[in-house]
N, CA and C atoms as a LAMMPS dump frame, in Angstrom:
ITEM: TIMESTEP
0
ITEM: NUMBER OF ATOMS
516
ITEM: BOX BOUNDS ff ff ff
-5.0000000000000000e+02 5.0000000000000000e+02
-5.0000000000000000e+02 5.0000000000000000e+02
-5.0000000000000000e+02 5.0000000000000000e+02
ITEM: ATOMS id mol type element x y z
1 1 1 N 249.734 -222.321 351.253
2 1 2 C 249.909 -223.34 350.534
3 1 3 C 248.59 -223.404 349.551
4 2 1 N 248.687 -223.912 348.077
5 2 2 C 247.819 -223.585 347.644
6 2 3 C 247.203 -225.024 346.927
7 3 1 N 246.075 -225.514 346.758
8 3 2 C 246.068 -226.912 346.133
9 3 3 C 244.638 -227.026 345.243
10 4 1 N 245.277 -227.853 344.352
11 4 2 C 243.737 -228.176 343.267
12 4 3 C 243.926 -229.317 343.178
13 5 1 N 242.302 -229.889 342.992
14 5 2 C 242.175 -231.425 342.175
15 5 3 C 242.143 -231.369 340.858
16 6 1 N 243.133 -232.114 340.432
17 6 2 C 242.964 -232.151 338.474
18 6 3 C 242.293 -233.744 338.329
19 7 1 N 242.6 -233.783 337.279
20 7 2 C 241.88 -235.061 336.681
21 7 3 C 242.48 -236.062 336.131
22 8 1 N 242.375 -236.717 335.088
23 8 2 C 243.276 -237.446 334.644
24 8 3 C 243.968 -236.68 333.554
25 9 1 N 245.12 -237.592 332.396
26 9 2 C 246.087 -236.806 331.673
27 9 3 C 245.209 -236.174 330.414
28 10 1 N 244.016 -236.506 330.185
29 10 2 C 243.572 -236.53 328.907
30 10 3 C 242.264 -235.457 329.143
31 11 1 N 241.882 -235.171 330.276
32 11 2 C 240.722 -234.153 330.654
33 11 3 C 240.836 -233.082 330.42
34 12 1 N 239.565 -232.427 329.665
35 12 2 C 239.62 -230.978 329.581
36 12 3 C 238.921 -230.365 330.554
37 13 1 N 238.387 -230.83 331.971
38 13 2 C 237.674 -230.192 332.879
39 13 3 C 238.534 -229.302 333.364
40 14 1 N 238.017 -228.366 333.582
41 14 2 C 238.841 -227.293 334.364
42 14 3 C 239.214 -227.667 336.118
43 15 1 N 240.472 -227.638 336.628
44 15 2 C 240.542 -227.495 338.279
45 15 3 C 240.948 -226.222 338.876
46 16 1 N 239.933 -226.06 339.761
47 16 2 C 240.01 -225.001 340.498
48 16 3 C 241.073 -224.725 341.316
49 17 1 N 241.689 -223.937 341.635
50 17 2 C 242.968 -223.611 342.567
51 17 3 C 242.71 -223.164 343.79
52 18 1 N 242.583 -223.405 344.711
53 18 2 C 242.176 -222.908 346.588
54 18 3 C 243.686 -222.407 347.092
55 19 1 N 243.257 -221.403 347.68
56 19 2 C 244.637 -221.021 348.839
57 19 3 C 244.501 -221.899 350.233
58 20 1 N 245.194 -221.514 350.936
59 20 2 C 245.139 -222.144 352.414
60 20 3 C 244.046 -221.945 353.211
61 21 1 N 243.173 -220.847 352.559
62 21 2 C 242.271 -220.575 353.758
63 21 3 C 240.62 -220.77 352.87
64 22 1 N 240.857 -221.62 351.457
65 22 2 C 239.818 -222.066 350.966
66 22 3 C 238.964 -221.226 349.696
67 23 1 N 239.523 -220.255 349.688
68 23 2 C 239.334 -219.316 348.646
69 23 3 C 239.718 -219.609 347.227
70 24 1 N 239.191 -219.85 346.28
71 24 2 C 239.213 -219.862 344.828
72 24 3 C 240.387 -218.795 344.343
73 25 1 N 241.352 -219.177 343.786
74 25 2 C 242.179 -217.825 343.443
75 25 3 C 242.272 -218.109 341.99
76 26 1 N 241.907 -219.302 341.373
77 26 2 C 241.973 -219.66 339.874
78 26 3 C 241.638 -220.759 339.347
79 27 1 N 242.045 -221.007 337.948
80 27 2 C 241.976 -222.851 337.404
81 27 3 C 242.982 -223.129 336.362
82 28 1 N 243.248 -224.096 336.606
83 28 2 C 243.775 -224.66 335.086
84 28 3 C 243.184 -225.5 334.768
85 29 1 N 243.154 -225.162 333.332
86 29 2 C 242.735 -226.606 331.91
87 29 3 C 243.587 -226.772 331.129
88 30 1 N 243.483 -228.1 330.696
89 30 2 C 244.046 -228.756 329.204
90 30 3 C 242.926 -228.471 327.852
91 31 1 N 243.788 -227.973 326.87
92 31 2 C 242.676 -227.536 325.678
93 31 3 C 243.563 -228.599 324.907
94 32 1 N 242.795 -228.838 323.734
95 32 2 C 243.618 -229.531 322.741
96 32 3 C 243.327 -228.618 320.974
97 33 1 N 244.297 -228.579 320.421
98 33 2 C 244.045 -227.184 319.635
99 33 3 C 243.356 -228.002 317.956
100 34 1 N 243.222 -229.462 318.079
101 34 2 C 242.6 -229.91 317.052
102 34 3 C 242.051 -231.293 317.24
103 35 1 N 241.076 -231.91 316.552
104 35 2 C 240.574 -233.264 317.539
105 35 3 C 241.539 -234.467 317.179
106 36 1 N 242.826 -234.186 316.163
107 36 2 C 243.309 -235.278 315.917
108 36 3 C 244.164 -235.584 317.258
109 37 1 N 244.83 -233.955 317.465
110 37 2 C 245.528 -233.9 318.832
111 37 3 C 244.992 -234.689 319.904
112 38 1 N 243.73 -234.558 320.268
113 38 2 C 242.933 -235.318 321.139
114 38 3 C 243.063 -237.1 320.874
115 39 1 N 242.781 -237.108 319.824
116 39 2 C 242.695 -238.864 319.382
117 39 3 C 244.016 -239.178 319.644
118 40 1 N 245.31 -238.999 319.31
119 40 2 C 246.455 -239.243 319.613
120 40 3 C 247.035 -239.103 321.178
121 41 1 N 246.526 -238.241 321.657
122 41 2 C 246.678 -238.143 323.141
123 41 3 C 246 -239.334 324.039
124 42 1 N 244.875 -239.83 323.308
125 42 2 C 243.971 -240.965 324.248
126 42 3 C 244.547 -242.025 323.995
127 43 1 N 245.188 -242.213 322.352
128 43 2 C 246.038 -243.266 322.501
129 43 3 C 247.255 -243.851 323.241
130 44 1 N 248.191 -242.562 323.807
131 44 2 C 249.199 -242.083 324.279
132 44 3 C 249.048 -242.098 325.827
133 45 1 N 247.575 -241.955 325.982
134 45 2 C 247.494 -241.854 327.465
135 45 3 C 247.644 -240.6 328.106
136 46 1 N 247.505 -239.538 326.975
137 46 2 C 247.557 -238.282 328.005
138 46 3 C 249.37 -237.558 327.798
139 47 1 N 249.894 -238.393 326.988
140 47 2 C 251.64 -238.165 327.043
141 47 3 C 252.043 -237.408 325.619
142 48 1 N 251.206 -237.275 324.739
143 48 2 C 251.014 -236.426 323.446
144 48 3 C 251.113 -235.202 323.764
145 49 1 N 249.998 -234.655 324.287
146 49 2 C 249.648 -233.196 324.173
147 49 3 C 250.14 -232.52 325.486
148 50 1 N 250.265 -231.456 325.238
149 50 2 C 250.615 -230.4 326.776
150 50 3 C 250.203 -229.536 326.402
151 51 1 N 249.127 -228.879 326.417
152 51 2 C 248.376 -227.592 325.97
153 51 3 C 247.632 -226.899 327.432
154 52 1 N 247.906 -225.777 328.203
155 52 2 C 247.149 -225.893 329.447
156 52 3 C 246.881 -223.997 329.222
157 53 1 N 245.544 -223.798 329.775
158 53 2 C 245.527 -222.608 330.361
159 53 3 C 245.593 -222.181 331.606
160 54 1 N 246.238 -221.431 331.732
161 54 2 C 245.883 -220.997 333.578
162 54 3 C 244.865 -219.618 333.708
163 55 1 N 244.223 -219.411 334.711
164 55 2 C 243.242 -218.097 334.708
165 55 3 C 243.115 -217.795 336.27
166 56 1 N 243.084 -216.424 336.163
167 56 2 C 243.005 -216.038 337.573
168 56 3 C 241.877 -216.403 338.201
169 57 1 N 241.499 -215.324 339.461
170 57 2 C 239.907 -215.905 339.853
171 57 3 C 239.068 -214.896 339.199
172 58 1 N 239.26 -213.917 338.459
173 58 2 C 238.11 -213.004 337.501
174 58 3 C 238.297 -213.511 336.131
175 59 1 N 238.619 -215.071 335.856
176 59 2 C 238.283 -215.617 334.933
177 59 3 C 239.381 -215.038 333.957
178 60 1 N 240.313 -214.02 334.287
179 60 2 C 241.24 -213.732 332.81
180 60 3 C 242.414 -214.457 332.814
181 61 1 N 242.505 -215.011 331.662
182 61 2 C 243.726 -215.852 331.206
183 61 3 C 245 -215.227 331.741
184 62 1 N 245.905 -216.094 332.522
185 62 2 C 247.013 -215.505 332.971
186 62 3 C 248.227 -216.183 332.359
187 63 1 N 248.224 -217.447 331.94
188 63 2 C 249.023 -218.111 331.042
189 63 3 C 248.493 -219.425 330.328
190 64 1 N 248.785 -219.338 328.527
191 64 2 C 248.734 -220.252 327.997
192 64 3 C 250.181 -221.184 327.311
193 65 1 N 250.343 -222.62 327.676
194 65 2 C 251.181 -223.285 327.521
195 65 3 C 251.089 -224.238 326.643
196 66 1 N 251.966 -225.002 325.732
197 66 2 C 251.664 -225.798 324.652
198 66 3 C 253.267 -226.336 324.29
199 67 1 N 252.86 -227.543 324.079
200 67 2 C 254.08 -228.23 324.098
201 67 3 C 254.499 -228.864 322.539
202 68 1 N 255.924 -228.502 322.191
203 68 2 C 256.158 -228.591 321.112
204 68 3 C 256.409 -230.118 320.442
205 69 1 N 255.616 -230.536 319.399
206 69 2 C 255.242 -231.648 318.715
207 69 3 C 256.322 -232.132 318.087
208 70 1 N 257.526 -231.867 317.796
209 70 2 C 258.662 -232.245 317.096
210 70 3 C 259.273 -233.28 317.587
211 71 1 N 259.508 -234.571 317.182
212 71 2 C 259.656 -235.744 317.797
213 71 3 C 261.067 -235.818 317.76
214 72 1 N 262.067 -235.016 317.182
215 72 2 C 263.199 -235.141 316.794
216 72 3 C 264.028 -234.022 317.801
217 73 1 N 263.243 -233.307 318.619
218 73 2 C 263.776 -232.883 319.932
219 73 3 C 263.397 -232.958 320.814
220 74 1 N 264.225 -232.899 322.193
221 74 2 C 263.782 -233.28 323.462
222 74 3 C 262.562 -232.39 323.965
223 75 1 N 261.619 -232.989 324.816
224 75 2 C 260.514 -232.211 325.445
225 75 3 C 260.767 -230.878 325.887
226 76 1 N 259.932 -230.137 325.07
227 76 2 C 259.711 -228.556 325.212
228 76 3 C 258.569 -227.915 325.42
229 77 1 N 258.09 -227.112 326.247
230 77 2 C 257.117 -226.281 326.253
231 77 3 C 257.32 -225.126 325.93
232 78 1 N 256.011 -224.352 325.569
233 78 2 C 256.557 -222.591 325.623
234 78 3 C 255.382 -221.905 326.277
235 79 1 N 255.947 -220.778 326.897
236 79 2 C 254.668 -220.401 327.904
237 79 3 C 254.695 -219.279 327.607
238 80 1 N 253.453 -218.602 327.522
239 80 2 C 253.057 -217.368 327.01
240 80 3 C 252.334 -216.999 328.457
241 81 1 N 252.584 -215.742 328.969
242 81 2 C 251.999 -214.871 329.626
243 81 3 C 252.081 -213.565 329.678
244 82 1 N 250.972 -212.738 330.639
245 82 2 C 251.252 -211.53 330.675
246 82 3 C 251.483 -210.739 332.028
247 83 1 N 252.414 -210.261 331.673
248 83 2 C 252.731 -209.074 333.068
249 83 3 C 252.581 -208.005 332.682
250 84 1 N 252.047 -206.913 333.643
251 84 2 C 252.022 -205.259 333.165
252 84 3 C 251.515 -205.05 331.982
253 85 1 N 250.724 -206.092 331.141
254 85 2 C 249.623 -205.73 330.371
255 85 3 C 250.867 -205.945 328.631
256 86 1 N 252.086 -206.173 329.054
257 86 2 C 253.232 -207.189 328.235
258 86 3 C 253.191 -208.51 328.028
259 87 1 N 253.158 -209.119 326.751
260 87 2 C 252.791 -210.408 326.542
261 87 3 C 254.561 -211.061 327.052
262 88 1 N 254.878 -212.098 327.053
263 88 2 C 256.296 -212.671 327.71
264 88 3 C 256.211 -214.329 327.38
265 89 1 N 257.228 -214.626 327.108
266 89 2 C 257.647 -216.115 326.972
267 89 3 C 258.575 -216.719 327.476
268 90 1 N 258.199 -217.668 327.952
269 90 2 C 259.07 -218.694 329.011
270 90 3 C 259.433 -219.962 327.854
271 91 1 N 260.412 -220.343 327.928
272 91 2 C 260.712 -221.727 327.193
273 91 3 C 261.505 -222.68 328.108
274 92 1 N 260.474 -224.124 328.219
275 92 2 C 260.796 -224.823 329.284
276 92 3 C 261.303 -226.299 328.294
277 93 1 N 262.816 -226.541 328.354
278 93 2 C 263.324 -227.367 327.415
279 93 3 C 264.247 -228.332 328.803
280 94 1 N 263.857 -229.87 328.312
281 94 2 C 264.44 -230.731 329.379
282 94 3 C 265.993 -230.664 328.69
283 95 1 N 266.423 -230.739 330.094
284 95 2 C 267.76 -230.582 330.16
285 95 3 C 268.589 -231.774 330.635
286 96 1 N 268.028 -232.999 330.805
287 96 2 C 268.638 -234.357 331.449
288 96 3 C 269.207 -234.821 330.196
289 97 1 N 270.016 -235.487 330.097
290 97 2 C 270.743 -236.205 329
291 97 3 C 270.204 -237.832 329.83
292 98 1 N 270.492 -238.055 330.508
293 98 2 C 270.215 -239.518 330.817
294 98 3 C 270.079 -239.616 332.501
295 99 1 N 269.173 -240.479 332.871
296 99 2 C 269.018 -240.476 334.489
297 99 3 C 267.469 -240.427 334.751
298 100 1 N 266.975 -240.461 335.922
299 100 2 C 265.677 -240.346 336.096
300 100 3 C 265.441 -238.441 336.969
301 101 1 N 264.276 -238.099 337.143
302 101 2 C 263.929 -237.218 337.678
303 101 3 C 263.482 -236.297 336.471
304 102 1 N 263.516 -234.97 336.561
305 102 2 C 263.053 -233.621 335.666
306 102 3 C 264.409 -232.868 336.042
307 103 1 N 264.479 -231.647 334.834
308 103 2 C 265.144 -230.696 335.337
309 103 3 C 265.206 -230.011 333.828
310 104 1 N 264.776 -228.491 334.2
311 104 2 C 265.131 -227.602 333.077
312 104 3 C 264.987 -226.069 334.179
313 105 1 N 265.312 -225.135 332.819
314 105 2 C 265.743 -223.809 333.813
315 105 3 C 265.009 -222.599 332.516
316 106 1 N 264.803 -221.873 333.329
317 106 2 C 264.438 -220.552 332.547
318 106 3 C 264.398 -219.23 332.875
319 107 1 N 264.299 -218.065 332.42
320 107 2 C 264.122 -217.018 332.716
321 107 3 C 262.695 -216.054 333.237
322 108 1 N 262.797 -215.722 334.269
323 108 2 C 261.724 -214.699 334.723
324 108 3 C 262.414 -213.722 334.904
325 109 1 N 261.477 -212.618 334.654
326 109 2 C 261.912 -211.199 335.159
327 109 3 C 263.47 -210.947 334.986
328 110 1 N 263.78 -211.3 333.895
329 110 2 C 265.256 -211.249 333.946
330 110 3 C 266.359 -212.201 334.82
331 111 1 N 265.533 -213.053 335.333
332 111 2 C 266.286 -213.711 336.358
333 111 3 C 266.353 -215.119 336.374
334 112 1 N 267.32 -215.694 336.477
335 112 2 C 267.592 -217.86 336.411
336 112 3 C 267.002 -218.613 337.034
337 113 1 N 266.294 -219.564 336.903
338 113 2 C 265.511 -220.123 337.809
339 113 3 C 265.557 -221.702 337.071
340 114 1 N 265.8 -222.468 338.183
341 114 2 C 265.796 -224.285 337.849
342 114 3 C 264.633 -224.489 338.354
343 115 1 N 263.906 -225.632 337.762
344 115 2 C 262.522 -226.451 337.879
345 115 3 C 263.141 -227.744 337.899
346 116 1 N 263.276 -228.651 339.172
347 116 2 C 263.847 -229.966 339.468
348 116 3 C 262.792 -230.565 340.251
349 117 1 N 262.924 -231.977 339.535
350 117 2 C 262.056 -232.921 340.474
351 117 3 C 262.825 -234.052 340.568
352 118 1 N 263.214 -234.399 341.419
353 118 2 C 264.11 -235.365 341.837
354 118 3 C 262.855 -237.026 342.253
355 119 1 N 262.764 -237.683 341.605
356 119 2 C 262.055 -239.136 342.184
357 119 3 C 261.879 -239.039 343.509
358 120 1 N 260.867 -239.458 344.044
359 120 2 C 260.239 -239.304 345.432
360 120 3 C 260.39 -238.238 345.78
361 121 1 N 260.76 -236.925 345.611
362 121 2 C 260.986 -235.943 346.47
363 121 3 C 260.12 -235.166 345.645
364 122 1 N 259.624 -233.888 346.567
365 122 2 C 258.755 -232.566 345.929
366 122 3 C 259.425 -231.916 344.671
367 123 1 N 258.605 -231.277 343.544
368 123 2 C 259.673 -230.378 342.86
369 123 3 C 259.784 -228.961 343.428
370 124 1 N 260.893 -228.548 342.588
371 124 2 C 261.171 -227.365 343.426
372 124 3 C 261.318 -226.378 342.069
373 125 1 N 261.367 -225.307 342.362
374 125 2 C 261.853 -224.135 341.691
375 125 3 C 262.532 -223.182 342.575
376 126 1 N 263.948 -222.854 342.054
377 126 2 C 265.2 -222.287 343.046
378 126 3 C 265.679 -221.402 342.003
379 127 1 N 266.407 -220.5 342.501
380 127 2 C 267.143 -219.32 342.348
381 127 3 C 268.42 -219.031 343.311
382 128 1 N 269.614 -219.173 342.29
383 128 2 C 270.489 -219.225 343.556
384 128 3 C 270.926 -219.971 344.48
385 129 1 N 270.393 -221.201 344.261
386 129 2 C 270.543 -222.256 345.425
387 129 3 C 269.34 -221.818 346.399
388 130 1 N 268.523 -221.233 346.473
389 130 2 C 267.228 -220.971 347.335
390 130 3 C 266.317 -221.099 347.011
391 131 1 N 265.287 -222.277 347.34
392 131 2 C 264.033 -222.684 347.02
393 131 3 C 262.826 -221.255 346.846
394 132 1 N 262.412 -221.119 345.856
395 132 2 C 261.433 -220.264 345.921
396 132 3 C 260.051 -220.881 345.823
397 133 1 N 259.862 -221.864 345.268
398 133 2 C 258.386 -222.646 345.459
399 133 3 C 258.559 -224.245 345.265
400 134 1 N 257.382 -224.959 346.004
401 134 2 C 257.599 -226.667 345.983
402 134 3 C 256.328 -227.259 345.54
403 135 1 N 256.243 -227.928 344.465
404 135 2 C 255.088 -228.655 344.117
405 135 3 C 255.033 -230.138 344.505
406 136 1 N 254.092 -230.739 344.691
407 136 2 C 253.634 -232.11 344.449
408 136 3 C 252.285 -232.556 344.367
409 137 1 N 252.214 -233.708 343.899
410 137 2 C 251.29 -234.145 343.534
411 137 3 C 251 -235.829 344.301
412 138 1 N 249.54 -235.971 344.028
413 138 2 C 249.21 -237.35 344.632
414 138 3 C 249.531 -238.086 343.202
415 139 1 N 249.468 -239.375 343.682
416 139 2 C 249.702 -240.463 342.638
417 139 3 C 248.562 -241.413 342.733
418 140 1 N 247.81 -241.542 343.646
419 140 2 C 246.447 -242.015 343.346
420 140 3 C 245.017 -241.162 343.495
421 141 1 N 243.852 -241.444 342.92
422 141 2 C 242.866 -240.862 343.171
423 141 3 C 242.448 -240.855 344.578
424 142 1 N 241.414 -239.688 344.554
425 142 2 C 241.442 -238.51 343.961
426 142 3 C 243.074 -237.544 343.436
427 143 1 N 243.437 -237.218 342.148
428 143 2 C 244.564 -236.939 342.395
429 143 3 C 244.512 -235.068 342.238
430 144 1 N 245.248 -234.953 343.402
431 144 2 C 245.835 -233.438 344.018
432 144 3 C 246.891 -233.379 343.371
433 145 1 N 247.008 -231.472 343.798
434 145 2 C 248.72 -230.94 343.569
435 145 3 C 248.222 -230.029 344.579
436 146 1 N 249.598 -229.93 345.148
437 146 2 C 249.826 -228.837 346.331
438 146 3 C 251.191 -228.176 345.768
439 147 1 N 250.554 -226.761 346.201
440 147 2 C 251.868 -225.646 345.578
441 147 3 C 252.264 -225.031 347.026
442 148 1 N 253.535 -224.45 347.007
443 148 2 C 253.804 -223.599 348.532
444 148 3 C 254.781 -222.957 347.977
445 149 1 N 254.817 -221.667 348.235
446 149 2 C 255.24 -220.457 347.845
447 149 3 C 256.083 -220.25 349.068
448 150 1 N 257.492 -220.772 348.981
449 150 2 C 258.298 -220.199 349.939
450 150 3 C 259.108 -218.931 349.984
451 151 1 N 258.936 -218.419 348.686
452 151 2 C 259.678 -216.628 348.915
453 151 3 C 258.429 -216.194 348.611
454 152 1 N 258.243 -214.949 349.326
455 152 2 C 256.648 -214.43 349.474
456 152 3 C 257.066 -213.249 348.542
457 153 1 N 258.747 -212.574 347.954
458 153 2 C 259.146 -211.96 346.801
459 153 3 C 258.238 -212.213 345.644
460 154 1 N 258.09 -213.165 345.585
461 154 2 C 257.264 -213.611 343.967
462 154 3 C 255.697 -214.116 344.423
463 155 1 N 255.243 -213.375 345.106
464 155 2 C 253.69 -213.212 345.241
465 155 3 C 252.788 -213.309 343.89
466 156 1 N 253.335 -212.045 343.315
467 156 2 C 252.757 -211.589 342.104
468 156 3 C 252.832 -212.574 341.184
469 157 1 N 254.21 -213.475 341.17
470 157 2 C 253.813 -214.551 339.978
471 157 3 C 253.858 -216.176 340.489
472 158 1 N 252.932 -215.707 341.313
473 158 2 C 252.702 -217.043 342.357
474 158 3 C 251.883 -218.157 341.387
475 159 1 N 250.623 -217.65 340.708
476 159 2 C 250.145 -218.772 339.369
477 159 3 C 250.807 -218.79 338.373
478 160 1 N 251.773 -217.917 337.845
479 160 2 C 252.764 -218.554 336.559
480 160 3 C 253.255 -219.794 337.473
481 161 1 N 254.131 -219.572 338.761
482 161 2 C 255.148 -220.388 338.851
483 161 3 C 254.302 -221.903 339.46
484 162 1 N 253.207 -221.666 340.104
485 162 2 C 252.04 -222.979 340.023
486 162 3 C 251.685 -223.431 338.134
487 163 1 N 251.645 -222.965 337.513
488 163 2 C 251.439 -223.454 336.029
489 163 3 C 252.66 -223.81 335.801
490 164 1 N 253.894 -223.423 335.587
491 164 2 C 254.894 -224.015 335.131
492 164 3 C 255.142 -225.062 335.667
493 165 1 N 254.926 -225.315 337.053
494 165 2 C 255.17 -226.75 337.157
495 165 3 C 254.247 -227.811 337.035
496 166 1 N 252.987 -227.236 336.623
497 166 2 C 251.786 -227.713 336.261
498 166 3 C 251.99 -228.505 334.682
499 167 1 N 252.818 -227.203 334.024
500 167 2 C 252.692 -227.613 332.56
501 167 3 C 253.745 -228.844 332.573
502 168 1 N 254.978 -228.635 333.282
503 168 2 C 256.084 -229.547 333.086
504 168 3 C 256.022 -230.75 333.682
505 169 1 N 255.27 -231.075 334.713
506 169 2 C 255.466 -232.08 335.521
507 169 3 C 254.348 -233.364 335.17
508 170 1 N 252.848 -232.026 335.201
509 170 2 C 252.054 -233.302 334.673
510 170 3 C 251.811 -233.487 333.431
511 171 1 N 252.189 -232.864 332.301
512 171 2 C 251.811 -232.892 330.889
513 171 3 C 252.737 -234.094 330.45
514 172 1 N 253.915 -234.306 331.155
515 172 2 C 255.131 -235.525 331.089
516 172 3 C 255.055 -235.49 329.725
């Protein structure tokens, strides 16, 4: 299990990510491209911008995500990451029509995954109806998120999966 303490939805302070031994394995931070973006985000209580960077333990950027600001489209994020010195992109697009909860799908390493969060349940990333990872966050101060990798086959993508959860569910 991995955990990190994050701050409110407008804070740009980096949140350190720790493994179950208490060792720091990385950090995630929110950023703003422009001052006006931060001002609007403050007015909308952190629901306007969804730009995050994720770093490994050596402070190397592993992931950069940003929210599409087109108000005529469903909520969507672009996630850029590096694997084997190759830049790749994942698109996260809200797939629910009506109702509550969250659901989106994405492709990673030419495999299709589903990220889903039902109300009052942990968020899950699954492939072929098998849970790969789970994520949950507290709703009271201090805000903490807990990430569990269920399938060790995806250990090399651990930080990326955590970043996908954080981007899609924390950025709201």
